[in-house]
C-alpha positions, 0 to 999 in steps of 0.5 A: 490547497482548497477547492474540490480536492487539489492535486494528487499524483500516483504511480498507478495501474501498470506503474503509470503516472496519473495526475488528479486535480480538483476531481478531474483526471488531467494526466495519464502516462504511458504504462510500463506493464501490459497486464495486471492479474488483479485488475483483470480479476477486479475490473475485467481489464485484460490489456493495460492502456492509458484510456482504461487507466483513465476510465478506472480513475474516473470510476474511483472518483465517482464511486468513492470520491477518490481524491475529493472532499466526497471521499468515502473514508471507511470500508470493509475488505476490498480484495480478499487478501492484501496489505491493508487487509492484513494490517486492518485484521492485525489492528482488529485482533490487537496484534497492532496498536497502530498503523502508519500509512500513506493516503490521499487527503492526509499524506502520512498518518497514524491510524488505529481504526481497522475500517478507517485504514481499509477505507483509506488504503484499500483501493489506492496505491503508489501515492507520490503527492497529495493535497489536504482533504478536509473530509479525510483530515476530519476522519483521521484526526489532524493530530494524527498527520504530519502537517495538515497544510502540506500533507507530506509523504515521510514514513520515517517521520510517521513512525516518529509520530506514532512513537511520540503517541506512545504506541508500543507496536505499530506498522509502517508501509514503506517503498524505500529500502533505506526507510526500511533499514532506518526503521529497523535500526531505530525501533527494533522488533517494536515496528512491523515493516511492510515493503510495498510499491516494490516494482522498481526495486534493484538487486541491492534494494530487494536484499535490503527489503528482505533483510529488514521487512516483516511482510513484502508484496512482490508488485511487478518486480523480478528482483523481489521475486528472485530474492524471495526464492532465496529466502525462507518465506511464507507465500500467499497468492499466485498473482501479485504474491505477498511474502511473510519474511520474519516469524511475526510477518508469517504469522500475520499473513497466515492468520489473514489467509485462515480468516478467508479459508485459504492456504499459503501458496505451495507451487503451481501455475502463477498469473503474474503481472507482465512484463516483470520489471527488472532493474 
């Protein structure tokens, strides 16, 4: 699709369906959450409403060309600690050769440059559907995406692409427990599996994620938090917590914490999304 940017669909702030077409927000659904501590901190968004979500999406479009051909593709850390920050630091330190990610304008892509990874993934979440953006494809490299015409979201095929390029150690972000299990069985310890967008995890899904992922973000999931309580995990943060699950996952989370002079969460007050989602 050509034009100002095409069609892009997200499960965005508060697990809300948002549709952007040619640089315009055309649909904002009803949020599942009333409150998100990250958006309270970053955007002073006390209560999540469709109107505030729309304002935030329009701000992103103006600020960094979100979902348009004006897309800013490289950036430094946006938040002090998050999945993209952990992975970009691991790329920079040589602990990973590549990262398989999903982003607007390219779909599933293999990225090796830390600033590009942070620029494409640091300020987006919950991507459901996207359209090709030539600005993004130029930056990422058309040879590093699954299909330049349809830009699909398929993390297993993304891992296959990274493997075909000869990357020995690569990460893959996954929202699907089945994908996490498939990747672990296929690539073993070569792949660093990061569980993201986990708010709708079921009990079985949460167990599968912890059985197969190296790092998991809690998002707004009550099931993920309960499963983390049963596991020997390293915990970062007191808001939307991130868990280091395996030894390698714990090391990468701890390394990032040290780089910003923070310590793992050791108990105390939490400021979590409300209400937590339990399915």
